[in-house]
GUSEBA-23996 format. One line per 4 residues: number of its first residue (from 1); their letters; for each residue x, y, z of C-alpha. Coordinates in nm, 3 decimals, always signed. Example, Ala and Ser with C-alpha at 12.3 -4.5 7.8 and 13.67 -1.06 7.14 Angstrom:
// GUSEBA-23996
1> AS> +1.230 -0.450 +0.780 ~ +1.367 -0.106 +0.714;
This chain:
// GUSEBA-23996
1> MLVC> -0.318 +3.324 -1.157 ~ +0.002 +3.238 -1.264 ~ +0.104 +3.165 -1.658 ~ +0.259 +2.846 -1.709;
5> GQLK> +0.617 +2.992 -1.730 ~ +0.568 +3.169 -1.409 ~ +0.454 +2.839 -1.238 ~ +0.703 +2.618 -1.382;
9> TCIK> +0.964 +2.892 -1.243 ~ +0.826 +2.906 -0.908 ~ +0.824 +2.518 -0.909 ~ +1.226 +2.538 -0.997;
13> EVID> +1.246 +2.698 -0.685 ~ +1.069 +2.474 -0.473 ~ +1.291 +2.182 -0.622 ~ +1.602 +2.348 -0.576;
17> NHIH> +1.511 +2.405 -0.230 ~ +1.440 +2.032 -0.178 ~ +1.782 +1.978 -0.355 ~ +1.972 +2.186 -0.092;
21> VWSS> +1.815 +2.060 +0.209 ~ +1.832 +1.672 +0.064 ~ +2.204 +1.741 -0.010 ~ +2.310 +1.798 +0.306;
25> SADF> +2.202 +1.450 +0.457 ~ +2.374 +1.131 +0.324 ~ +2.059 +0.954 +0.365 ~ +1.860 +1.192 +0.117;
29> APLA> +2.165 +1.247 -0.088 ~ +2.045 +1.007 -0.380 ~ +1.704 +1.120 -0.375 ~ +1.871 +1.517 -0.438;
33> RVLE> +2.060 +1.393 -0.736 ~ +1.736 +1.269 -0.884 ~ +1.544 +1.577 -0.842 ~ +1.896 +1.770 -0.954;
37> RDRE> +1.927 +1.521 -1.310 ~ +1.520 +1.564 -1.354 ~ +1.470 +1.899 -1.224 ~ +1.349 +2.078 -1.597;
41> GLAA> +1.139 +1.798 -1.693 ~ +0.994 +1.751 -1.313 ~ +0.910 +2.131 -1.335 ~ +0.731 +2.120 -1.700;
45> RLAI> +0.509 +1.813 -1.579 ~ +0.425 +1.961 -1.245 ~ +0.332 +2.313 -1.388 ~ +0.099 +2.159 -1.641;
49> SMKE> -0.065 +1.929 -1.366 ~ -0.098 +2.215 -1.130 ~ -0.258 +2.453 -1.442 ~ -0.524 +2.189 -1.494;
53> EGRK> -0.582 +2.160 -1.129 ~ -0.651 +2.545 -1.123 ~ -0.383 +2.627 -0.863 ~ -0.355 +3.004 -0.802;
57> RCVA> -0.057 +2.941 -0.577 ~ +0.287 +2.785 -0.594 ~ +0.392 +2.681 -0.267 ~ +0.622 +2.388 -0.104;
61> DDKL> +0.282 +2.258 +0.041 ~ +0.211 +1.851 +0.126 ~ +0.084 +1.731 -0.220 ~ +0.430 +1.881 -0.408;
65> RLFL> +0.631 +1.752 -0.129 ~ +0.457 +1.426 -0.144 ~ +0.522 +1.398 -0.475 ~ +0.844 +1.494 -0.472;
69> IQYA> +0.957 +1.247 -0.220 ~ +0.755 +0.990 -0.422 ~ +0.927 +1.076 -0.763 ~ +1.264 +1.019 -0.630;
73> LEQV> +1.232 +0.721 -0.441 ~ +1.065 +0.562 -0.739 ~ +1.356 +0.622 -0.952 ~ +1.652 +0.507 -0.682;
77> STGI> +1.451 +0.203 -0.662 ~ +1.504 -0.123 -0.864 ~ +1.170 -0.266 -0.873 ~ +1.055 -0.568 -0.708;
81> EPSH> +1.264 -0.869 -0.695 ~ +1.238 -1.212 -0.546 ~ +1.461 -1.112 -0.224 ~ +1.162 -0.857 -0.149;
85> FIIF> +0.940 -1.167 -0.094 ~ +1.177 -1.341 +0.161 ~ +1.039 -1.306 +0.498 ~ +1.083 -1.482 +0.838;
89> KESE> +1.380 -1.601 +0.742 ~ +1.167 -1.857 +0.495 ~ +1.395 -1.820 +0.186 ~ +1.397 -2.170 +0.058;
93> TVQV> +1.005 -2.195 +0.065 ~ +0.960 -1.841 -0.095 ~ +1.205 -1.949 -0.390 ~ +0.985 -2.248 -0.454;
97> ILED> +0.666 -2.065 -0.454 ~ +0.805 -1.776 -0.671 ~ +0.914 -2.048 -0.921 ~ +0.596 -2.222 -0.936;
101> SFGV> +0.392 -1.915 -0.955 ~ +0.577 -1.685 -1.195 ~ +0.781 -1.939 -1.364 ~ +1.187 -1.940 -1.416;
105> EQGY> +1.399 -1.768 -1.715 ~ +1.679 -2.005 -1.828 ~ +1.996 -1.763 -1.821 ~ +2.340 -1.860 -1.931;
109> EEDK> +2.494 -1.851 -1.603 ~ +2.218 -1.891 -1.386 ~ +1.808 -1.889 -1.415 ~ +1.576 -1.596 -1.290;
113> IVIP> +1.289 -1.579 -1.156 ~ +1.017 -1.356 -1.384 ~ +0.844 -1.130 -1.149 ~ +0.590 -0.956 -1.309;
117> YKEE> +0.465 -0.571 -1.252 ~ +0.755 -0.526 -1.085 ~ +0.818 -0.137 -1.138 ~ +0.407 -0.143 -1.120;
121> ALKI> +0.399 -0.291 -0.776 ~ +0.679 -0.082 -0.652 ~ +0.517 +0.239 -0.742 ~ +0.174 +0.102 -0.532;
125> IVRC> +0.415 +0.069 -0.201 ~ +0.598 +0.393 -0.241 ~ +0.265 +0.574 -0.302 ~ +0.076 +0.395 -0.002;
129> LFRK> +0.364 +0.430 +0.253 ~ +0.489 +0.788 +0.189 ~ +0.120 +0.965 +0.183 ~ -0.030 +1.252 +0.385;
133> RAHA> +0.279 +1.260 +0.587 ~ +0.481 +1.552 +0.450 ~ +0.546 +1.710 +0.820 ~ +0.631 +1.391 +0.991;
137> DITN> +0.957 +1.271 +1.016 ~ +1.014 +1.017 +0.748 ~ +1.413 +0.979 +0.765 ~ +1.370 +0.607 +0.911;
141> DVAS> +1.110 +0.537 +0.662 ~ +1.334 +0.689 +0.384 ~ +1.658 +0.492 +0.507 ~ +1.477 +0.121 +0.550;
145> FMHL> +1.292 +0.163 +0.209 ~ +1.616 +0.220 +0.030 ~ +1.797 -0.016 +0.238 ~ +1.524 -0.283 +0.084;
149> FSRE> +1.464 -0.132 -0.285 ~ +1.772 +0.075 -0.379 ~ +2.136 +0.003 -0.502 ~ +2.214 +0.346 -0.305;
153> KPVR> +2.229 +0.249 +0.040 ~ +2.194 +0.520 +0.310 ~ +2.449 +0.571 +0.640 ~ +2.137 +0.526 +0.857;
157> KADQ> +2.061 +0.178 +0.958 ~ +1.765 +0.002 +0.835 ~ +1.478 -0.042 +1.099 ~ +1.420 -0.397 +1.061;
161> DRIM> +1.048 -0.377 +1.183 ~ +1.013 -0.116 +0.884 ~ +1.162 -0.398 +0.664 ~ +0.908 -0.650 +0.769;
165> RYKS> +0.624 -0.401 +0.711 ~ +0.777 -0.333 +0.338 ~ +0.791 -0.683 +0.273 ~ +0.464 -0.771 +0.393;
169> MVWL> +0.334 -0.514 +0.148 ~ +0.506 -0.663 -0.135 ~ +0.312 -0.979 -0.063 ~ -0.016 -0.800 -0.014;
173> VYLA> +0.005 -0.624 -0.339 ~ +0.078 -0.955 -0.518 ~ -0.209 -1.137 -0.344 ~ -0.429 -0.834 -0.426;
177> MEVV> -0.347 -0.844 -0.781 ~ -0.430 -1.233 -0.794 ~ -0.776 -1.142 -0.656 ~ -0.817 -0.899 -0.942;
181> RVEK> -0.703 -1.119 -1.202 ~ -0.913 -1.420 -1.122 ~ -1.216 -1.248 -1.014 ~ -1.168 -0.992 -1.342;
185> MVWG> -1.265 -0.734 -1.050 ~ -1.170 -0.361 -1.188 ~ -1.339 -0.078 -0.966 ~ -1.579 -0.368 -0.839;
189> KGVE> -1.642 -0.413 -0.482 ~ -1.463 -0.211 -0.281 ~ -1.158 -0.244 -0.003 ~ -1.382 -0.417 +0.237;
193> YFRK> -1.440 -0.692 +0.000 ~ -1.063 -0.733 -0.038 ~ -0.986 -0.728 +0.311 ~ -1.255 -1.023 +0.367;
197> RIRE> -1.153 -1.214 +0.036 ~ -0.822 -1.237 +0.083 ~ -0.856 -1.332 +0.450 ~ -1.093 -1.623 +0.328;
201> LLDH> -0.847 -1.724 +0.066 ~ -0.562 -1.760 +0.336 ~ -0.772 -1.980 +0.545 ~ -0.829 -2.182 +0.270;
205> AIDG> -0.464 -2.202 +0.212 ~ -0.371 -2.285 +0.525 ~ -0.644 -2.550 +0.593 ~ -0.534 -2.720 +0.277;
209> NIIN> -0.872 -2.648 +0.080 ~ -0.738 -2.432 -0.227 ~ -0.606 -2.758 -0.411 ~ -0.765 -3.074 -0.309;
213> ENSR> -0.503 -3.321 -0.267 ~ -0.717 -3.603 -0.163 ~ -0.910 -3.613 -0.492 ~ -0.927 -3.555 -0.864;
217> KPGF> -1.204 -3.306 -0.781 ~ -1.158 -2.929 -0.812 ~ -1.059 -2.753 -0.511 ~ -1.198 -2.448 -0.349;
221> EGGK> -1.457 -2.258 -0.585 ~ -1.392 -2.519 -0.828 ~ -1.027 -2.497 -0.853 ~ -1.000 -2.136 -0.961;
225> WEDT> -0.752 -2.034 -0.723 ~ -0.522 -2.331 -0.752 ~ -0.266 -2.207 -1.001 ~ -0.228 -1.854 -0.809;
229> LFGW> -0.020 -1.751 -0.529 ~ -0.284 -1.897 -0.278 ~ -0.268 -2.212 -0.401 ~ +0.089 -2.227 -0.416;
233> LQGE> +0.109 -2.109 -0.050 ~ -0.091 -2.445 +0.058 ~ +0.100 -2.766 +0.174 ~ +0.241 -2.835 +0.504;
237> DRRP> +0.601 -2.689 +0.429 ~ +0.410 -2.380 +0.360 ~ +0.168 -2.341 +0.605 ~ +0.376 -2.188 +0.840;
241> LAIK> +0.464 -1.870 +0.604 ~ +0.060 -1.847 +0.535 ~ -0.006 -1.825 +0.895 ~ +0.259 -1.548 +0.945;
245> LRRQ> +0.171 -1.348 +0.648 ~ -0.208 -1.365 +0.757 ~ -0.078 -1.193 +1.070 ~ +0.165 -0.936 +0.902;
249> FNLE> -0.137 -0.830 +0.710 ~ -0.334 -0.752 +1.033 ~ -0.654 -0.795 +0.878 ~ -0.849 -0.788 +1.207;
253> NRME> -0.676 -0.429 +1.269 ~ -0.497 -0.519 +1.592 ~ -0.296 -0.243 +1.740 ~ +0.002 -0.407 +1.841;
257> HANR> +0.325 -0.414 +1.686 ~ +0.229 -0.075 +1.471 ~ +0.568 -0.062 +1.328 ~ +0.556 -0.422 +1.213;
261> CLLA> +0.227 -0.504 +1.103 ~ -0.005 -0.336 +0.800 ~ -0.236 -0.067 +0.916 ~ -0.558 -0.028 +0.767;
265> EHRK> -0.487 +0.295 +0.588 ~ -0.196 +0.049 +0.421 ~ -0.427 -0.186 +0.317 ~ -0.661 +0.031 +0.152;
269> CIFE> -0.419 +0.209 -0.051 ~ -0.276 -0.097 -0.161 ~ -0.642 -0.228 -0.259 ~ -0.744 +0.101 -0.429;
273> QVMA> -0.392 +0.122 -0.600 ~ -0.409 -0.230 -0.737 ~ -0.757 -0.177 -0.868 ~ -0.640 +0.147 -1.072;
277> LWGG> -0.345 -0.027 -1.221 ~ -0.573 -0.305 -1.359 ~ -0.808 -0.040 -1.471 ~ -0.540 +0.114 -1.660;
281> LQQR> -0.420 -0.235 -1.786 ~ -0.777 -0.313 -1.906 ~ -0.831 +0.030 -2.098 ~ -0.524 -0.061 -2.260;
285> GLF> -0.635 -0.395 -2.379 ~ -0.376 -0.578 -2.151 ~ -0.612 -0.734 -1.882;
């Protein structure tokens, strides 16, 4: 079994190989610079992790490759911004929904929408997009991701179908957060419950039932969803957006438009990651 020092040296060689390969591509060069900058810390961190796992060999396997891709993408990204919610060219509608839901921070030159859990949401999307795919050609995925989330834009053009999918994931992450927050559900009822619950809540938003607009009586389930993204998606002007989002989430597992809509594996990963996020917040007394 390799001792920690030998393991760290071996991992450095793996990282150096990725730096060499990625540096030769304009699209991957920003990721190579991240690995080069954080090479020592990454090697130490991975050596400890692999030793704790009892790994006896240091090889450039799928798990290590995916970790390096995920780490580099997280580092070159800026977190979730209001523009990442703008989908189907519904910029004005989305702007109002985000202002109502998240609130606005007043600034000297302009007001700014306060997006919560920006870094955490971005990590969820990275981990759910780039997993179990180390041997696949992910060049288009990486380029499109960086066009959307990074200040460093790759040479390769963004694939608009992939951009649509990534923005759909942003919405699903935040809607899933609302379900966990309102229902205090951590490691609770599983991914199938999430799928059905989000479909149900979107249906009620589309039908105008989340908020009881014709009465002072509370809306759906005693009005507990009124001050959530589901509530703010209700309204005649917002109904088209809610309908399109429901289709993008592909809750019925349709097979068409495979590059645009979410797949079951994306939803499952998002739900699991959101529960893990809230579980961590609960342990730290922040939930």
